[in-house]
C-alpha positions, 0 to 999 in steps of 0.5 A, a space after each residue: 190383032 185385039 188393039 186394033 178391034 178397039 180401036 175400030 170398036 171405039 171409032 165406031 160407037 163414036 161414029 155411032 153416037 154422033 150421027 144419032 146427037 143432032 137428029 129429033 126421032 118422034 114419037 110415033 101417035 096412034 091414027 085416029 087421035 088419043 087412045 088409051 096408053 099401055 100400063 107403064 108407059 107414059 103417052 106425050 103428044 108433039 107439043 110435050 117435052 118429053 123431059 121433066 123441066 127444070 126446077 125454076 131458080 133464082 138466078 142472084 141467090 146466092 147462099 153463103 158457102 155456095 161458090 160462083 163467078 160471077 157478082 149477083 145483081 143488087 149487090 154494091 160495091 162495097 167502098 175501096 177504103 171501106 176496104 183492108 187488104 194489106 194482110 192479103 198477099 200480091 195479087 190477091 183480088 180485093 173486091 166485096 160487095 153486100 147484098 142483102 141489107 147488108 148482112 151478105 157480103 159477095 168477096 172475088 177470091 181465090 182457088 185452083 186446080 182441085 180447092 175451093 174457095 172458102 171465107 167465114 167471119 171469125 171477128 164482128 167488132 163495132 168499127 169492122 169485119 174480119 174475113 178469112 179467106 182460105 181453100 180446100 187442100 186438094 186429096 193425096 194422089 189425086 191431079 189436077 190443074 194447074 190454074 187458077 180461078 177468082 170465083 165470087 164467095 159470100 160470107 153471113 153477117 149477123 147485123 149490116 155491114 153499114 162503114 164498118 171495114 171490111 178486113 180481109 185475111 187469108 188462112 192456110 187451106 183446110 
């Protein structure tokens, strides 16, 4: 009997939530123009939005360490002959782009489940740059999906890439 009551109550709540979700509830205004609002409340006109505007975000900005699904606008692909992916496992992506005058590498990485892709420039020599790609470990006892994603991660360089080769390697999860 308790189970039936819980199911019925949950159904009623879901029904009310979905019925009210699509309705626009008008904000009532006092007749005859504007008047002072009571202390602690906010008066709005019909043309104003009740919710604050979201902060402006530059969609092309991709600071190092923040994975994203797409390559930032304005990125330039690194030619395939300038990407050494021999140390990567089979089927691992090996796409690399530069941005910000060549001082940022945008690299297609691989992550799955609860892990998150990471990248670090471990060596920056005159003729090559070594980037270690890894993934964070899932917490013990945490349930995770078994999907594989290919986000774009950004790695900062001390100097523009120019004609140097990008050497991609993987390291064990951290």
